[in-house]
MDTraj code that builds the backbone (N, CA, C; nanometers):
import mdtraj as md
import numpy as np

residues = "MET LYS GLN ILE ARG TYR PHE LEU PRO VAL PHE PHE MET LEU PHE LEU ALA CYS SER ASN HIS PHE GLU ASN ALA VAL GLU GLU SER VAL LEU GLN GLN LEU ASP ILE TYR PRO GLU SER ARG LEU GLN ASP LEU TYR LYS ASN PHE PHE GLN ASP ARG PHE GLY PRO GLY HIS LEU ILE PRO ASP THR ALA MET ALA GLY GLU TYR LEU ARG SER GLU LEU ALA ALA TYR THR LYS VAL GLY GLN LYS PRO LEU ILE GLU GLN ILE GLY TRP GLU LYS ASN PHE TYR ARG VAL SER THR ASP ALA VAL LYS MET ASP LEU LEU PRO LEU SER VAL TYR LEU ASP ALA PHE VAL GLU SER ALA ASN THR THR LYS GLU THR PRO ILE THR GLU TRP GLU VAL GLU TRP GLN LYS ILE LEU CYS VAL ILE GLU ARG MET ASN LEU ASN LEU PRO ASN PHE ASN ALA ASP LYS ILE LYS ILE GLN LYS LEU ILE ASP SER GLY GLU PHE ALA VAL HIS HIS SER SER SER PHE GLU ALA ALA TYR GLN PRO HIS TYR ARG VAL ILE LYS LYS GLU ILE VAL GLU ASN ARG ILE LYS PRO LEU LEU LEU ASP SER SER PRO GLU".split()
xyz = np.array([
    [-1.4105, -23.8549, -4.1383],
    [-1.3708, -23.8981, -4.2719],
    [-1.4040, -23.7839, -4.3584],
    [-1.5282, -23.7236, -4.3686],
    [-1.5702, -23.6240, -4.4517],
    [-1.4832, -23.5007, -4.4417],
    [-1.4445, -23.4733, -4.3128],
    [-1.3490, -23.3455, -4.2985],
    [-1.2185, -23.3720, -4.3735],
    [-1.1654, -23.4795, -4.3452],
    [-1.0413, -23.5137, -4.4244],
    [-1.0546, -23.5050, -4.5786],
    [-1.1693, -23.5629, -4.6319],
    [-1.2020, -23.5630, -4.7649],
    [-1.1983, -23.4168, -4.8245],
    [-1.2534, -23.3141, -4.7511],
    [-1.2717, -23.1895, -4.8029],
    [-1.1721, -23.0964, -4.7629],
    [-1.0850, -23.1198, -4.6718],
    [-0.9918, -23.0267, -4.6227],
    [-0.9134, -22.9475, -4.7225],
    [-0.8367, -23.0210, -4.7997],
    [-0.7429, -22.9511, -4.9040],
    [-0.8260, -22.8820, -5.0073],
    [-0.9164, -22.9507, -5.0803],
    [-0.9902, -22.8660, -5.1773],
    [-1.0635, -22.7594, -5.1324],
    [-1.1219, -22.7772, -5.0058],
    [-1.1938, -22.6553, -4.9535],
    [-1.1052, -22.5427, -4.9284],
    [-0.9943, -22.5719, -4.8648],
    [-0.8831, -22.4638, -4.8301],
    [-0.8454, -22.3932, -4.9673],
    [-0.8185, -22.4647, -5.0521],
    [-0.7758, -22.4057, -5.1878],
    [-0.8959, -22.3286, -5.2509],
    [-1.0206, -22.3777, -5.2627],
    [-1.1150, -22.3075, -5.3204],
    [-1.1632, -22.1957, -5.2421],
    [-1.1655, -22.1997, -5.1102],
    [-1.2119, -22.0875, -5.0372],
    [-1.1148, -21.9710, -5.0518],
    [-0.9799, -21.9982, -5.0645],
    [-0.8809, -21.9012, -5.0918],
    [-0.9089, -21.8326, -5.2281],
    [-0.9393, -21.9222, -5.3276],
    [-0.9646, -21.8817, -5.4562],
    [-1.1014, -21.7884, -5.4732],
    [-1.1919, -21.8411, -5.3963],
    [-1.3225, -21.7701, -5.4021],
    [-1.3248, -21.6328, -5.3364],
    [-1.2241, -21.6093, -5.2493],
    [-1.2124, -21.4735, -5.1819],
    [-1.1570, -21.3719, -5.2702],
    [-1.1015, -21.4122, -5.3819],
    [-1.0427, -21.3114, -5.4732],
    [-1.1471, -21.2395, -5.5553],
    [-1.1250, -21.1145, -5.5751],
    [-1.2088, -21.0367, -5.6680],
    [-1.1941, -21.0932, -5.8127],
    [-1.0718, -21.1465, -5.8377],
    [-1.0535, -21.1967, -5.9801],
    [-1.1432, -21.3034, -6.0051],
    [-1.1622, -21.3912, -5.9044],
    [-1.2457, -21.5161, -5.9265],
    [-1.3940, -21.4704, -5.9554],
    [-1.4353, -21.3936, -5.8655],
    [-1.5867, -21.3491, -5.8694],
    [-1.6073, -21.2592, -6.0095],
    [-1.5220, -21.1825, -6.0444],
    [-1.5343, -21.0964, -6.1533],
    [-1.5310, -21.1897, -6.2899],
    [-1.4402, -21.2912, -6.2861],
    [-1.4209, -21.3787, -6.3955],
    [-1.5470, -21.4598, -6.4126],
    [-1.6142, -21.5112, -6.3081],
    [-1.7322, -21.5836, -6.3019],
    [-1.8491, -21.4992, -6.3614],
    [-1.8627, -21.3833, -6.3095],
    [-1.9675, -21.2827, -6.3477],
    [-1.9512, -21.2640, -6.5074],
    [-1.8275, -21.2293, -6.5499],
    [-1.8033, -21.2069, -6.6921],
    [-1.8457, -21.3262, -6.7816],
    [-1.8113, -21.4427, -6.7310],
    [-1.8516, -21.5700, -6.8160],
    [-1.9944, -21.5909, -6.8164],
    [-2.0613, -21.5729, -6.7099],
    [-2.2080, -21.5811, -6.7029],
    [-2.2726, -21.4748, -6.7893],
    [-2.2381, -21.3598, -6.7838],
    [-2.2970, -21.2494, -6.8645],
    [-2.2681, -21.2641, -7.0144],
    [-2.1455, -21.3263, -7.0409],
    [-2.1215, -21.3486, -7.1768],
    [-2.2094, -21.4594, -7.2360],
    [-2.2285, -21.5574, -7.1640],
    [-2.3223, -21.6661, -7.2091],
    [-2.4682, -21.6168, -7.2242],
    [-2.5154, -21.5362, -7.1288],
    [-2.6477, -21.4917, -7.1329],
    [-2.6717, -21.3883, -7.2529],
    [-2.5617, -21.3184, -7.2830],
    [-2.5684, -21.2225, -7.3915],
    [-2.5864, -21.3076, -7.5268],
    [-2.4945, -21.4105, -7.5407],
    [-2.4976, -21.4826, -7.6716],
    [-2.6300, -21.5810, -7.6699],
    [-2.6605, -21.6378, -7.5492],
    [-2.7701, -21.7404, -7.5467],
    [-2.8623, -21.6970, -7.4289],
    [-2.9415, -21.6089, -7.4488],
    [-3.0393, -21.5689, -7.3528],
    [-3.1376, -21.6654, -7.2995],
    [-3.1619, -21.7717, -7.3739],
    [-3.2412, -21.8875, -7.3177],
    [-3.1731, -21.9858, -7.2210],
    [-3.0423, -21.9436, -7.1910],
    [-2.9689, -22.0383, -7.1057],
    [-3.0531, -22.0648, -6.9712],
    [-3.0353, -22.1660, -6.9078],
    [-3.0800, -22.1933, -6.7812],
    [-2.9553, -22.2214, -6.6875],
    [-2.9751, -22.2371, -6.5498],
    [-2.8647, -22.2672, -6.4621],
    [-2.7831, -22.4004, -6.5092],
    [-2.8707, -22.4899, -6.5662],
    [-2.7975, -22.6087, -6.6168],
    [-2.7018, -22.5808, -6.7332],
    [-2.7353, -22.4888, -6.8140],
    [-2.6391, -22.4605, -6.9153],
    [-2.5176, -22.3708, -6.8567],
    [-2.5388, -22.2951, -6.7581],
    [-2.4272, -22.2240, -6.7074],
    [-2.3361, -22.3140, -6.6324],
    [-2.3959, -22.4150, -6.5619],
    [-2.3085, -22.5179, -6.5020],
    [-2.2277, -22.5901, -6.6129],
    [-2.2888, -22.6191, -6.7250],
    [-2.2196, -22.6933, -6.8295],
    [-2.0924, -22.6151, -6.8834],
    [-2.1205, -22.4788, -6.8934],
    [-2.0090, -22.3788, -6.9273],
    [-1.8915, -22.3936, -6.8420],
    [-1.9097, -22.3860, -6.7176],
    [-1.8021, -22.3883, -6.6214],
    [-1.7378, -22.5305, -6.6122],
    [-1.8415, -22.6338, -6.6120],
    [-1.7821, -22.7819, -6.6104],
    [-1.6883, -22.8011, -6.7317],
    [-1.7370, -22.7533, -6.8438],
    [-1.6531, -22.7985, -6.9739],
    [-1.5192, -22.7175, -6.9575],
    [-1.5041, -22.5997, -6.8948],
    [-1.3813, -22.5267, -6.8824],
    [-1.3006, -22.6032, -6.7782],
    [-1.3488, -22.6813, -6.6908],
    [-1.2821, -22.7544, -6.5903],
    [-1.2276, -22.8804, -6.6551],
    [-1.3190, -22.9599, -6.7181],
    [-1.2905, -23.0917, -6.7613],
    [-1.2616, -23.1115, -6.9090],
    [-1.2786, -23.0012, -6.9866],
    [-1.2626, -23.0119, -7.1315],
    [-1.3532, -23.1127, -7.1951],
    [-1.3094, -23.1719, -7.2995],
    [-1.3995, -23.2705, -7.3783],
    [-1.4551, -23.3900, -7.2723],
    [-1.3727, -23.4040, -7.1743],
    [-1.4196, -23.4992, -7.0768],
    [-1.3930, -23.6546, -7.0914],
    [-1.3599, -23.6998, -7.2051],
    [-1.3443, -23.8340, -7.2340],
    [-1.2230, -23.8583, -7.3186],
    [-1.1430, -23.9721, -7.2809],
    [-1.0457, -24.0132, -7.3661],
    [-1.0956, -24.0681, -7.4876],
    [-1.0275, -24.0437, -7.5995],
    [-1.0731, -24.0836, -7.7355],
    [-0.9656, -24.1768, -7.7964],
    [-0.9737, -24.3069, -7.7610],
    [-0.8771, -24.3936, -7.8139],
    [-0.8902, -24.4315, -7.9679],
    [-1.0000, -24.4148, -8.0211],
    [-1.0430, -24.4478, -8.1613],
    [-1.0660, -24.3226, -8.2436],
    [-0.9748, -24.2624, -8.3040],
    [-0.9951, -24.1439, -8.3720],
    [-1.0767, -24.1557, -8.4962],
    [-1.0701, -24.2809, -8.5564],
    [-1.1551, -24.3079, -8.6770],
    [-1.3035, -24.2936, -8.6403],
    [-1.3385, -24.3617, -8.5172],
    [-1.4862, -24.3584, -8.4723],
    [-1.5299, -24.2173, -8.4441],
    [-1.4386, -24.1347, -8.3768],
    [-1.4673, -23.9989, -8.3554],
    [-1.4849, -23.9138, -8.4845],
    [-1.4145, -23.9527, -8.5800],
    [-1.4302, -23.8859, -8.7101],
    [-1.5614, -23.9345, -8.7831],
    [-1.5976, -24.0571, -8.7750],
    [-1.7221, -24.1011, -8.8241],
    [-1.8392, -24.0304, -8.7641],
    [-1.8375, -24.0112, -8.6249],
    [-1.9466, -23.9462, -8.5542],
    [-1.9502, -23.8077, -8.5960],
    [-1.8406, -23.7506, -8.6126],
    [-1.8327, -23.5956, -8.6442],
    [-1.8991, -23.5862, -8.7925],
    [-1.8527, -23.6708, -8.8836],
    [-1.9044, -23.6628, -9.0142],
    [-2.0652, -23.6846, -9.0112],
    [-2.1228, -23.7785, -8.9362],
    [-2.2468, -23.7990, -8.9315],
    [-2.3258, -23.6774, -8.8680],
    [-2.2706, -23.6096, -8.7701],
    [-2.3301, -23.4948, -8.7155],
    [-2.3366, -23.3810, -8.8192],
    [-2.2237, -23.3530, -8.8926],
    [-2.2247, -23.2641, -8.9885],
    [-2.3336, -23.2800, -9.1006],
    [-2.3475, -23.4088, -9.1324],
    [-2.4450, -23.4339, -9.2335],
    [-2.5842, -23.4298, -9.1920],
    [-2.6116, -23.4185, -9.0559],
    [-2.7504, -23.4319, -9.0044],
    [-2.8115, -23.2973, -8.9824],
    [-2.7323, -23.1818, -9.0093],
    [-2.8123, -23.0521, -9.0036],
    [-2.7613, -22.9652, -9.1146],
    [-2.8506, -22.8522, -9.1395],
    [-2.8182, -22.7736, -9.2433],
    [-2.7925, -22.6210, -9.2127],
    [-2.8716, -22.5803, -9.1104],
    [-2.8555, -22.4406, -9.0547],
    [-2.7227, -22.4020, -9.0107],
    [-2.6540, -22.3137, -9.0581],
    [-2.5260, -22.2689, -9.0227],
    [-2.5176, -22.1154, -8.9918],
    [-2.4097, -22.0814, -8.9256],
    [-2.3882, -21.9467, -8.9039],
    [-2.4600, -21.8550, -8.8166],
    [-2.5354, -21.9192, -8.7344],
    [-2.6290, -21.8418, -8.6489],
    [-2.5569, -21.8136, -8.5064],
    [-2.4366, -21.8721, -8.4789],
    [-2.3784, -21.8669, -8.3391],
    [-2.2297, -21.8290, -8.3674],
    [-2.1646, -21.7911, -8.2625],
    [-2.0199, -21.7654, -8.2762],
    [-1.9454, -21.8981, -8.3160],
    [-1.8530, -21.8818, -8.4092],
    [-1.7803, -22.0005, -8.4468],
    [-1.6778, -22.0514, -8.3320],
    [-1.6299, -21.9544, -8.2615],
    [-1.5495, -21.9986, -8.1419],
    [-1.5874, -21.9111, -8.0243],
    [-1.5918, -21.9652, -7.9033],
    [-1.6127, -21.8833, -7.7844],
    [-1.5475, -21.9408, -7.6655],
    [-1.4828, -21.8510, -7.5871],
    [-1.4168, -21.9010, -7.4618],
    [-1.5222, -21.9280, -7.3588],
    [-1.4908, -22.0274, -7.2740],
    [-1.5903, -22.0643, -7.1750],
    [-1.5260, -22.0640, -7.0367],
    [-1.6088, -22.0612, -6.9314],
    [-1.5683, -22.0782, -6.7974],
    [-1.4919, -21.9576, -6.7404],
    [-1.4541, -21.9562, -6.6161],
    [-1.3946, -21.8456, -6.5572],
    [-1.2327, -21.8420, -6.5864],
    [-1.1806, -21.9612, -6.5966],
    [-1.0398, -21.9652, -6.6232],
    [-1.0087, -21.9508, -6.7726],
    [-1.1130, -21.9803, -6.8551],
    [-1.0851, -21.9717, -6.9924],
    [-0.9772, -22.0761, -7.0500],
    [-0.9961, -22.1880, -7.0113],
    [-0.8968, -22.2924, -7.0387],
    [-0.9295, -22.3514, -7.1833],
    [-1.0608, -22.3433, -7.2130],
    [-1.1059, -22.4085, -7.3421],
    [-1.2043, -22.3111, -7.4166],
    [-1.2171, -22.3455, -7.5440],
    [-1.3074, -22.2795, -7.6287],
    [-1.4128, -22.3830, -7.6721],
    [-1.5221, -22.3412, -7.7046],
    [-1.6234, -22.4160, -7.7841],
    [-1.5962, -22.3740, -7.9274],
    [-1.5714, -22.4804, -8.0226],
    [-1.5547, -22.4416, -8.1539],
    [-1.6655, -22.5100, -8.2436],
    [-1.7489, -22.4319, -8.2997],
    [-1.8634, -22.4827, -8.3781],
    [-1.8210, -22.5612, -8.4927],
    [-1.9015, -22.6643, -8.4992],
    [-1.8798, -22.7686, -8.6245],
    [-1.9175, -22.6891, -8.7543],
    [-1.9925, -22.5782, -8.7401],
    [-2.0082, -22.4898, -8.8595],
    [-1.8859, -22.4517, -8.9421],
    [-1.7767, -22.4320, -8.8512],
    [-1.6475, -22.3914, -8.9184],
    [-1.5995, -22.4972, -9.0159],
    [-1.6386, -22.6196, -8.9934],
    [-1.6016, -22.7250, -9.0894],
    [-1.7023, -22.7388, -9.2047],
    [-1.8353, -22.7215, -9.1636],
    [-1.9392, -22.7249, -9.2540],
    [-1.9379, -22.6163, -9.3560],
    [-1.8869, -22.5078, -9.3155],
    [-1.8839, -22.3879, -9.4166],
    [-1.7365, -22.3866, -9.4756],
    [-1.6682, -22.4950, -9.4669],
    [-1.5313, -22.5007, -9.5393],
    [-1.4170, -22.3940, -9.4923],
    [-1.4499, -22.3506, -9.3706],
    [-1.3582, -22.2625, -9.3066],
    [-1.2316, -22.3357, -9.2382],
    [-1.2537, -22.4486, -9.2100],
    [-1.1541, -22.5422, -9.1304],
    [-1.1597, -22.6609, -9.1993],
    [-1.0308, -22.7269, -9.2289],
    [-1.0344, -22.8661, -9.2702],
    [-1.0903, -22.9583, -9.1661],
    [-1.1602, -23.0586, -9.2031],
    [-1.2226, -23.1511, -9.1052],
    [-1.0907, -23.2140, -9.0132],
    [-0.9955, -23.2529, -9.0872],
    [-0.8814, -23.3237, -9.0222],
    [-0.8171, -23.2413, -8.9168],
    [-0.8081, -23.1037, -8.9343],
    [-0.7538, -23.0225, -8.8334],
    [-0.8403, -23.0056, -8.7201],
    [-0.9628, -22.9973, -8.7422],
    [-1.0727, -22.9870, -8.6391],
    [-1.0765, -23.1089, -8.5650],
    [-1.0782, -23.2169, -8.6182],
    [-1.0762, -23.3456, -8.5518],
    [-0.9486, -23.3834, -8.4675],
    [-0.8313, -23.3505, -8.5300],
    [-0.7093, -23.3681, -8.4584],
    [-0.7054, -23.2743, -8.3262],
    [-0.7528, -23.1550, -8.3407],
    [-0.7553, -23.0627, -8.2209],
    [-0.8418, -23.1115, -8.1140],
    [-0.9621, -23.1641, -8.1615],
    [-1.0596, -23.2226, -8.0518],
    [-1.0008, -23.3365, -7.9957],
    [-0.9375, -23.4361, -8.0599],
    [-0.8981, -23.5565, -8.0066],
    [-0.7792, -23.5394, -7.9166],
    [-0.6813, -23.4405, -7.9556],
    [-0.5698, -23.4097, -7.8643],
    [-0.6208, -23.3454, -7.7471],
    [-0.7216, -23.2678, -7.7532],
    [-0.7803, -23.1860, -7.6344],
    [-0.8281, -23.2847, -7.5359],
    [-0.9037, -23.3915, -7.5852],
    [-0.9656, -23.4881, -7.5007],
    [-0.8578, -23.5731, -7.4370],
    [-0.7478, -23.6126, -7.5084],
    [-0.6571, -23.7104, -7.4677],
    [-0.5436, -23.6524, -7.3755],
    [-0.5298, -23.5180, -7.3678],
    [-0.4171, -23.4537, -7.2909],
    [-0.4769, -23.3764, -7.1751],
    [-0.6144, -23.3719, -7.1450],
    [-0.6634, -23.3066, -7.0390],
    [-0.6535, -23.3699, -6.8980],
    [-0.6019, -23.3082, -6.8092],
    [-0.5913, -23.3814, -6.6775],
    [-0.7255, -23.3935, -6.6127],
    [-0.7438, -23.4885, -6.5368],
    [-0.8724, -23.5161, -6.4616],
    [-0.8740, -23.4317, -6.3344],
    [-0.9943, -23.3906, -6.2993],
    [-1.0104, -23.3029, -6.1831],
    [-1.0973, -23.4001, -6.0866],
    [-1.0394, -23.4236, -5.9655],
    [-1.1320, -23.5051, -5.8623],
    [-1.2639, -23.4474, -5.8431],
    [-1.3679, -23.5231, -5.8399],
    [-1.5040, -23.4807, -5.8169],
    [-1.5121, -23.3874, -5.6908],
    [-1.4347, -23.4213, -5.5777],
    [-1.4437, -23.3450, -5.4683],
    [-1.4010, -23.1920, -5.4825],
    [-1.2963, -23.1748, -5.5679],
    [-1.2517, -23.0432, -5.5961],
    [-1.3577, -22.9699, -5.6862],
    [-1.4109, -23.0411, -5.7711],
    [-1.5166, -22.9807, -5.8591],
    [-1.6457, -22.9439, -5.7846],
    [-1.6761, -23.0141, -5.6993],
    [-1.7937, -22.9921, -5.6173],
    [-1.7800, -22.8655, -5.5412],
    [-1.6629, -22.8417, -5.4813],
    [-1.6277, -22.7150, -5.4043],
    [-1.6252, -22.6025, -5.4925],
    [-1.5607, -22.6112, -5.6156],
    [-1.5497, -22.5168, -5.7060],
    [-1.6961, -22.4684, -5.7595],
    [-1.7651, -22.5610, -5.7941],
    [-1.9106, -22.5280, -5.8242],
    [-1.9865, -22.4607, -5.7233],
    [-1.9714, -22.4916, -5.5991],
    [-2.0472, -22.4197, -5.4858],
    [-2.0072, -22.2761, -5.4947],
    [-1.8778, -22.2485, -5.5082],
    [-1.8328, -22.1033, -5.5167],
    [-1.8894, -22.0311, -5.6403],
    [-1.8872, -22.1007, -5.7518],
    [-1.9384, -22.0522, -5.8696],
    [-2.0989, -22.0208, -5.8522],
    [-2.1626, -22.1152, -5.7899],
    [-2.3013, -22.1022, -5.7699],
    [-2.3328, -21.9735, -5.6848],
    [-2.2494, -21.9583, -5.5843],
    [-2.2741, -21.8433, -5.4765],
    [-2.2697, -21.7096, -5.5627],
    [-2.1762, -21.7024, -5.6517],
    [-2.1586, -21.5755, -5.7330],
    [-2.2884, -21.5573, -5.8269],
    [-2.3230, -21.6747, -5.8904],
    [-2.4435, -21.6647, -5.9771],
    [-2.5753, -21.6302, -5.9011],
    [-2.5832, -21.6802, -5.7767],
    [-2.7051, -21.6511, -5.6861],
    [-2.6951, -21.4929, -5.6468],
    [-2.5776, -21.4484, -5.6231],
    [-2.5697, -21.2955, -5.5937],
    [-2.6109, -21.2095, -5.7135],
    [-2.6025, -21.2608, -5.8396],
    [-2.6284, -21.1867, -5.9500],
    [-2.7766, -21.1577, -5.9774],
    [-2.8732, -21.2382, -5.9059],
    [-3.0139, -21.2291, -5.9159],
    [-3.0597, -21.2307, -6.0589],
    [-3.0293, -21.3328, -6.1325],
    [-3.0605, -21.3435, -6.2743],
    [-3.2045, -21.3756, -6.2996],
    [-3.2750, -21.4224, -6.2130],
    [-3.4129, -21.4722, -6.2280],
    [-3.4258, -21.5887, -6.3348],
    [-3.3343, -21.6668, -6.3339],
    [-3.3410, -21.7770, -6.4330],
    [-3.4542, -21.8699, -6.4087],
    [-3.5329, -21.9085, -6.5167],
    [-3.6457, -22.0007, -6.5022],
    [-3.5945, -22.1398, -6.4368],
    [-3.6733, -22.1994, -6.3580],
    [-3.6402, -22.3304, -6.3021],
    [-3.5138, -22.3363, -6.2149],
    [-3.4720, -22.2133, -6.1715],
    [-3.3339, -22.2028, -6.1041],
    [-3.3264, -22.3022, -5.9888],
    [-3.4201, -22.3111, -5.9029],
    [-3.4060, -22.3884, -5.7818],
    [-3.4141, -22.5422, -5.8164],
    [-3.4937, -22.5674, -5.9146],
    [-3.5026, -22.7045, -5.9585],
    [-3.3717, -22.7497, -6.0239],
    [-3.3183, -22.6747, -6.0986],
    [-3.1845, -22.7030, -6.1665],
    [-3.0834, -22.7140, -6.0648],
    [-3.0882, -22.6252, -5.9549],
    [-2.9784, -22.6385, -5.8574],
    [-2.9887, -22.7715, -5.7826],
    [-3.1053, -22.8135, -5.7494],
    [-3.1181, -22.9341, -5.6713],
    [-3.0790, -23.0531, -5.7641],
    [-3.1227, -23.0515, -5.8955],
    [-3.0814, -23.1546, -5.9941],
    [-2.9402, -23.1656, -6.0118],
    [-2.8674, -23.0574, -6.0069],
    [-2.7207, -23.0621, -6.0321],
    [-2.6487, -23.1153, -5.9156],
    [-2.6956, -23.0854, -5.7945],
    [-2.6425, -23.1279, -5.6678],
    [-2.6663, -23.2812, -5.6485],
    [-2.7882, -23.3275, -5.6878],
    [-2.8137, -23.4774, -5.6903],
    [-2.7255, -23.5498, -5.7694],
    [-2.6956, -23.4904, -5.8847],
    [-2.6071, -23.5524, -5.9922],
    [-2.4639, -23.5573, -5.9358],
    [-2.4165, -23.4594, -5.8681],
    [-2.2917, -23.4614, -5.8074],
    [-2.2880, -23.5522, -5.6952],
    [-2.3887, -23.5606, -5.6096],
    [-2.3804, -23.6506, -5.4925],
    [-2.3836, -23.7913, -5.5404],
    [-2.4351, -23.8224, -5.6555],
    [-2.4329, -23.9633, -5.7070],
    [-2.2992, -23.9970, -5.7612],
    [-2.2093, -23.9012, -5.7781],
    [-2.0770, -23.9377, -5.8330],
    [-2.0650, -23.8986, -5.9768],
    [-2.1661, -23.8397, -6.0313],
    [-2.1656, -23.7924, -6.1787],
    [-2.1578, -23.6499, -6.1783],
    [-2.1110, -23.5842, -6.2876],
    [-2.1079, -23.4472, -6.2864],
    [-2.1305, -23.3819, -6.4281],
    [-2.1365, -23.4552, -6.5251],
    [-2.1501, -23.4067, -6.6586],
    [-2.3050, -23.3989, -6.6832],
    [-2.3526, -23.2957, -6.7627],
    [-2.4944, -23.2718, -6.7973],
    [-2.5079, -23.2382, -6.9380],
    [-2.6207, -23.2573, -6.9928],
    [-2.6648, -23.2075, -7.1226],
    [-2.6940, -23.0647, -7.1153],
    [-2.7129, -22.9937, -7.2340],
    [-2.7841, -22.8570, -7.2342],
    [-2.9293, -22.8846, -7.2048],
    [-2.9799, -22.7761, -7.1419],
    [-3.1303, -22.7889, -7.1109],
    [-3.2079, -22.7832, -7.2370],
    [-3.3301, -22.8356, -7.2312],
    [-3.4145, -22.8549, -7.3479],
    [-3.4448, -22.7134, -7.4040],
    [-3.4509, -22.6096, -7.3260],
    [-3.4717, -22.4724, -7.3693],
    [-3.3575, -22.4288, -7.4688],
    [-3.2258, -22.4634, -7.4231],
    [-3.1111, -22.4214, -7.4904],
    [-3.1157, -22.5039, -7.6208],
    [-3.1363, -22.6358, -7.6075],
    [-3.1265, -22.7112, -7.7294],
    [-3.2364, -22.6617, -7.8386],
    [-3.3420, -22.6339, -7.7913],
    [-3.4575, -22.5931, -7.8808],
    [-3.4236, -22.4503, -7.9465],
    [-3.3636, -22.3704, -7.8802],
    [-3.3394, -22.2327, -7.9292],
    [-3.2212, -22.2266, -8.0216],
    [-3.1047, -22.3093, -7.9851],
    [-2.9836, -22.2845, -8.0489],
    [-2.9302, -22.4029, -8.1203],
    [-2.9904, -22.5295, -8.1059],
    [-2.9348, -22.6553, -8.1851],
    [-2.7927, -22.6533, -8.1751],
    [-2.7148, -22.6650, -8.0657],
    [-2.5746, -22.6535, -8.0496],
    [-2.5103, -22.7650, -8.1159],
    [-2.3974, -22.7325, -8.1917],
    [-2.3066, -22.8261, -8.2551],
    [-2.1673, -22.7706, -8.2349],
    [-2.0893, -22.8283, -8.1523],
    [-1.9491, -22.7816, -8.1284],
    [-1.8766, -22.8943, -8.0600],
    [-1.7441, -22.8665, -8.0603],
    [-1.6505, -22.9579, -7.9797],
    [-1.5747, -22.8547, -7.8795],
    [-1.5376, -22.9072, -7.7713],
    [-1.4536, -22.8365, -7.6798],
    [-1.3141, -22.8619, -7.6974],
    [-1.2333, -22.7579, -7.7158],
    [-1.0945, -22.7591, -7.7673],
    [-1.0070, -22.6843, -7.6828],
    [-0.8837, -22.7299, -7.6462],
    [-0.7926, -22.6400, -7.5564],
    [-0.7646, -22.5071, -7.6143],
    [-0.7512, -22.4119, -7.5219],
    [-0.7217, -22.2704, -7.5639],
    [-0.6085, -22.2629, -7.6551],
    [-0.5002, -22.3329, -7.6136],
    [-0.3554, -22.3161, -7.6726],
    [-0.3796, -22.3707, -7.8332],
    [-0.4507, -22.4751, -7.8424],
    [-0.4747, -22.5380, -7.9789],
    [-0.5563, -22.4438, -8.0739],
    [-0.6549, -22.3819, -8.0114],
    [-0.7493, -22.2990, -8.0800],
    [-0.6653, -22.1739, -8.1281],
    [-0.5865, -22.1137, -8.0303],
    [-0.5263, -21.9874, -8.0615],
    [-0.3972, -22.0025, -8.1626],
    [-0.3417, -22.1301, -8.1528],
    [-0.2238, -22.1463, -8.2346],
    [-0.2582, -22.2172, -8.3650],
    [-0.3591, -22.2871, -8.3711],
    [-0.3948, -22.3709, -8.4965],
    [-0.5241, -22.3410, -8.5715],
    [-0.6238, -22.3010, -8.4859],
    [-0.7511, -22.2820, -8.5426],
    [-0.7737, -22.1273, -8.5799],
    [-0.7506, -22.0534, -8.4888],
    [-0.7686, -21.8999, -8.5196],
    [-0.7085, -21.8552, -8.6454],
    [-0.5814, -21.8971, -8.6570],
    [-0.5072, -21.8492, -8.7789],
    [-0.5800, -21.8976, -8.9156],
    [-0.6303, -22.0169, -8.9088],
    [-0.7028, -22.0665, -9.0372],
    [-0.8372, -21.9911, -9.0472],
    [-0.9012, -21.9620, -8.9454],
    [-1.0255, -21.8855, -8.9507],
    [-0.9941, -21.7510, -9.0002],
    [-0.8950, -21.6915, -8.9571],
    [-0.8615, -21.5496, -9.0002],
    [-0.8252, -21.5498, -9.1439],
    [-0.7592, -21.6593, -9.1916],
    [-0.7137, -21.6655, -9.3305],
    [-0.8281, -21.6888, -9.4305],
    [-0.9457, -21.7442, -9.3718],
    [-1.0610, -21.7820, -9.4440],
    [-1.1620, -21.6651, -9.4360],
    [-1.1521, -21.5643, -9.3656],
    [-1.2326, -21.4580, -9.3456],
    [-1.2285, -21.3693, -9.4800],
    [-1.3413, -21.3126, -9.5232],
    [-1.3479, -21.2347, -9.6460],
    [-1.2673, -21.0890, -9.6088],
    [-1.2082, -21.0471, -9.7152],
    [-1.1377, -20.9200, -9.7001],
    [-1.2343, -20.8016, -9.7105],
])
top = md.Topology()
chain = top.add_chain()
for i, resn in enumerate(residues, 1):
    res = top.add_residue(resn, chain, resSeq=i)
    for name in ("N", "CA", "C"):
        top.add_atom(name, md.element.get_by_symbol(name[0]), res)
traj = md.Trajectory(xyz[None], top)
């Protein structure tokens, strides 16, 4: 039964992982995150690739409630401008993280930001956990070959695998990442960012 369960995703992902493009893209994404966020742990790298596969991850039927939560988050912090406003994530770069600072600094209208997030959440196709598990193992192999000496690497690797084995696959940022960077962002589809958000940010940039 287990062989049948894994045959198709394994075949596909093994083919994928054999390509230099895949390995180079994974390495590029890892190095980009560590350059911007040197306090990242394996857990945070996992979240980067996970978010690029699953996007925001949850259907949002109630836009009003999502808006209230966003306004509450914006009101709860004051320090802005310390991180990139937008950054691509993952090896396929299907999504961007877009900082809520863009709204807080009046560079983006809240309505545009919220609509982009809700649309991203409600139109992203689900990936079966069996496929994601195989993809993550291939990503992990590349990360291990990079010899990054990340703190708590083995403990994080075991924790992530236990999570996947339990049928779950979403994680929070590590406590080190949270303490160092206080992240505030939403994950938004690449096409939406490049067509609707980037132009507004460019228009808002000082000349």
